[in-house]
N, C-alpha and C positions, 0 to 999 in steps of 0.2 A: 841274878836272876831278872829273867826280860820279861817287860809289864806289857798287858792288853787293858783297855778301860774295855767296859763292855756296858754300853747304857742302853734303857729300854727307851723305846722311841718310838710312838705310834703313828704319825703324821706328819705330811708335807706341810706345816706352817712357819711363815719365817720367823719370827720373832720365837714360839717355841720350839725350834729347832738350835735356834741360835742359844737360847738357855741349856740344851740337852749337849748341844756340842763343849759350849762353856764348862760345863760339867765334865765332862769324859776327859778335856784338856786341864784341866786342875790337875789333876793327877801325876802331869807332868810337869806340872807350877806353871802352866797355862803357854798361851802360844810364844808369849814373850820369850821363853827359854828355848823357842827355835828362829826366833825374828827378830832382828834388830832394827832399829826406826834407818827407813830409807833401804833398805835390803830390797834386792832385786828378788823377786818371788816367781817360782811356776807354778801354776796350778792345773795337774796332768789330769783329764778327764778320762771318762772310757765313752767314747765316741764310735763304736764298730760300724757306726753307719746309719742313716737316716730314719729314724724310729720313734715313732708319738712316745712321749715320756711316760704315759700309762702302759704302754707293751715292757717297762722295767727293765729295758735293754741297754741302757744309757744311764750313766749319774742325771739324776732329777734336777730338773732347773732349780726350784728354790734350795734342795739341797747344796746345791753348789753355790746359792746367792748367798747363802747362810755362812758359808765357807769364806766367801768372797768378805761379806761385810766384816768378819772379824777380823780376819788379814789386815782390810784397809784401816780398823783402827790402829794400826803399828806404821803400816808402809803402803803408800799409794803404787808403790813401782813393781806393776804385777805384770804378769802374761801369762795367757791360757790358752791352753786349745788339745788338741789330740794328731793324728793320724790315720784317718777311717782307711778301709781298706781299698776300694774301688771309687769312693763318692769325695769329691769337693769339702773341702772342712767346711765353709761356709755354708753350703748345702745342707750338710748335716746338722749341722747347728740350729740353721734355721729350722729343720722338719723337726727336732727336738725340743726346740725350746728354749736352748742353750744361747740362744744368737740374742733374743730379745734382753736375758738378762742381762748378758756381758756389755750390750749397749749401755743399758739401764747404769749399769757401774760402772762406766767409762773404761774399761780394758781395752788393752792391746791383745789380738790374735796373733798367735805364733807364724812366724813363718817356717813350715817345715820343708821347704824344697832346698834349703840353706845346709849342706851338710858338714860334719866334722867328724872325723875317726876317734873310740873310744878303744883301749884299749884291756884286756883281761892277764897279766901278767903269769896269773895260776890257772890257765883256764882247762879245761879235762879235753876239749876238744877245736875249737873255736876263738882265738886269740881278737882278731879287729872285729868292730861293728862299724859302719857308717849307719851314721843317727842324726836325728835334728839338732840344727847346731845351737837354735833356740831354745833346748830342752836342756842343755847340759850350761850355757854362758849366763848361770843365776847365781843365787848366795843359796837359796834354799828351794825343796822341791817339796809340794803339797800333793802326796796321790790321792786320787778319789777314784779308788776300784770299787766297782757293783758286786755284792753278793749275788753269783750266779754258780749253775752247772754248767757243764762243757763237754760237748761230746767225745772232742780229744783228750783231753788233758784231766777230764772226770769235774773239777771246779777252775772256777779262773776268780783270782782274787787280788791282793797287792802285786806281788812277783808278775803275775801274767800280764795283768794290767800296763806292764813298765815294755813289753814289745811294742806297744806304743810307739815308743823311740823310734823303730824305724818306719820311714815313710812309706807310707799306702802300698803299692805293691811289689815292692822292693820284699815285704813279708812272705811273699808267694816262694822267693828265692831261696828263702830260708826254711821254709818245709820242705823244697826239691834237695837241699842240700842236709838235711836232717829227719828222713823220708819215712822215719818210723820212731813211733810216740817215745820211746824211750833216749833216742838221740836228739828228738826234738826236746824232750826235757833236760836232757845235759846242753844243747844250745841255750835254750832260755838261760840258764840258769850260769852260763859262763857272758851272755848279755848282762845278766843281774850283777854277776861279779866285776864286769868293766865298768856297769853306772856306779857302783859302791865306788870302785876306785875314783871314777872322775868326780864321784862325789865327797872325798874322803876327808877334804876340809869344809866341806859346808852342811847343811842339813836337809835329812830328810824325814817326814812325817805323814803318814798312809792312814786315810781316815775313810772308812769302807760306810757306803750307802747298802746298809742291811734294812730299811723301813721296808721295801716292798724288793724282796729279790727274785731270782727266776730259778724254776726246778723243770727237772725233763733235761731235753735236748735242748739247752743252753750251748752257747751264749747268745742265741739270736732268735730269732722269729719263732724257732721250733721251742722254745722254750714257753713256760706258763707261769704267769706273775704268782706270784705266793708272797703274801706278807709274815716277815720275822720280826718285825718290830723291835729291830738293833741296829745301833752305831756301834763300830768298834772302830780303836785308835790305839796306834802304836809307832815307835820309830821305827820298829823291828818288822818287814812284812812278813818275814818265815813265821814269826809267833801270831803273828794276825792271822793269817792262812791257817795256821794250824789250831786256833781259837774258832776261826767261822765253819771250820769242816764240821767240828763237835757241835758248836752251836744248832747247826741242822741237821743231825744225827747220821750223816753220811759216813764213811768207811775211810778211816784215814790212812788205809793200807793202799789203798788206792789212788793216793794224791801224792802222786808220785815226781812233781816238778817238787813240790815243798818239801817231799821226804829225800831228794837229792840235795837241796840247799842247806837242809839240815846237814845232812852229814859232811857237806864241803864246810859248813862254819859261817853261812852267809846269816846265821838268825840262829833262832834257839824253834826246834818242833818238838822239842819233849814237854810234853803237857804237865807232867810233875814239877818242870823246871820254869813255869811259864805263870808269873803270878797275876791273875784277874781281878781288876779293879772296878769298883762302882756294882753293878748286877754281876750277877754269878750264874751261869750255866745252868743249874737247878731253876734259876726265874722263867727257863727258856723251853721245857720240859716238852711242852704241848707242838713246839717247830719241828717238823718233818720233813724236810725235801725230798724229790721222788729223784733218785738220780738220772745217768741217761743210762739210757736200754743199752742193756746188752756189754754195760762198764767191766773191763780185762782187771783183773791182778794182776802180781809182780809175775808171774809163769806163763799167764798169756802175752805178757808186752815183751819178754824176751822171746817167744816163741816168733812173734810179727817183726823181729829184725829179720826173719830170712824170708825175702819178697815172695818166692815163691809159693810160700803156703796162703798167702793173703787170700785170694781168690778160695783156695780148697776152705777156709775156716772163718772167713767175716763177711759180716753184711756190708752192701754197698749202696751209693746213693741210687733212690729212686726218683725220678721226675714225675709229678702228680699233674698230668697234662690238666684236669678240672681248676687245678690253683695258679698252674705258670701264666705267665704273660709274656713271655717269650723278649723279657728284657735283655739278657745275655749278661747280667754278673757272673754267674755261677760261670761262665766260661772265661769271662775275663782275668776272675781271680785265683782260679786251677791251676796249682804250682805243676803239675806235670802235663799241662794241657791235654789232659781225658777228656774233658768237656768240652763238645764241637756244637756251632749251633749254625745253621743256615740260612738266609732271612728268611721270615715269614713259618719259618720252622719251630718244632719244640728243640730242647738241647739233647745232644747225643752221649752217653757214656760209654769209651772203652773200657771195663774193667782192669782188664789188665795191667792197664797204666797208671789206675787210680788207686796211691798212696793213703787212703781214708783219712784225712786229714781233716775232712769236713770243713774243709772253706767254703765251700760252693752252699753249703747251708747255713753259713753263718751270715753271708751278705744276702743270699735270698730274701725280699723283700715280702713274698706273699708265704712263705712257709710251705713252698712247692716241692723242696725235695724233703725225702723220709728216708729211712733207714729200711733197705730190705730186712727180709726174714733171715738170720744166720743159717750157714748150710750146716747140713746132719753134723759133719766134721768137726765143725766147730764145734755145737751144742754138745757133740763127746769129749771132747778136747778140755772146755773149757769149762 
């Protein structure tokens, strides 16, 4: 039986958080079951972009600090960070309040620009991944995902947070290679398998910040902060994500990345085979997250493998001029270069080239990119 600790936690207060984390970790024998004295530990943040902590888009700085201080009771050999999609890491950390915590705790921020290749020998599609070397050259990883919905992947959690092993704009290349949702799900799981292989003689621990999560058009500025009052902890990222979707009362059948990972044996996603420790799901009956608009089931995802039908069936990004500041972040990240911009003008979209990855919406600092109405044919079929 896989195990997930589920702990009710209602606020970001340092000592209170440390006590709640210690309570959850006790079900696994405490942090000392994962970390030995002088181990090198990598703390993987969720830093998708430079957003303020109260927007619930990135790992909350107090949540990160609580984890850091617990780790420092065992080892001070700690590196921390992430690979934001378009912005410099230091700029991103300063914007969301994490930089001040890192300086206060005297930690080293990773250098994501030095690469190494990790391999999945049992891949489905992609075997090799160029990732940040500093994220691999450690003894232990503590992954700190945020509880969020996601316009492309329905939800994002422990497994999807590790897409951050890919540096910056290199992520866009993977959206082009795997240009429909199901293939992207296979690619994320190929990467996850490669990470598990790279860490086969090391330790991984996932600790999800679900005190305030994000519902609706997550995982970025399009989402709405929502109190969930939960911390989830597990060495099994697949199990953690499976419990997370149940916690917020969303549809597990649409959690396709997790379902692929479970089918491959990367973790347990059968809820009946997961032991939940601490609080139980019944303690969170009033927690209901809004799903992303017009999210698709398995049939819809399979249909969208056919590139020609996307414009006929799917909504597309629409730029809201009243909110857009013409910063060009959407153009910078757009994997197929379907979004373009001229100086002083609003971005423009070529729908025929758009792969509906929603990266543009993810990096938009002003939530200026919305979904269009779904075409009538799409409404009928889906």
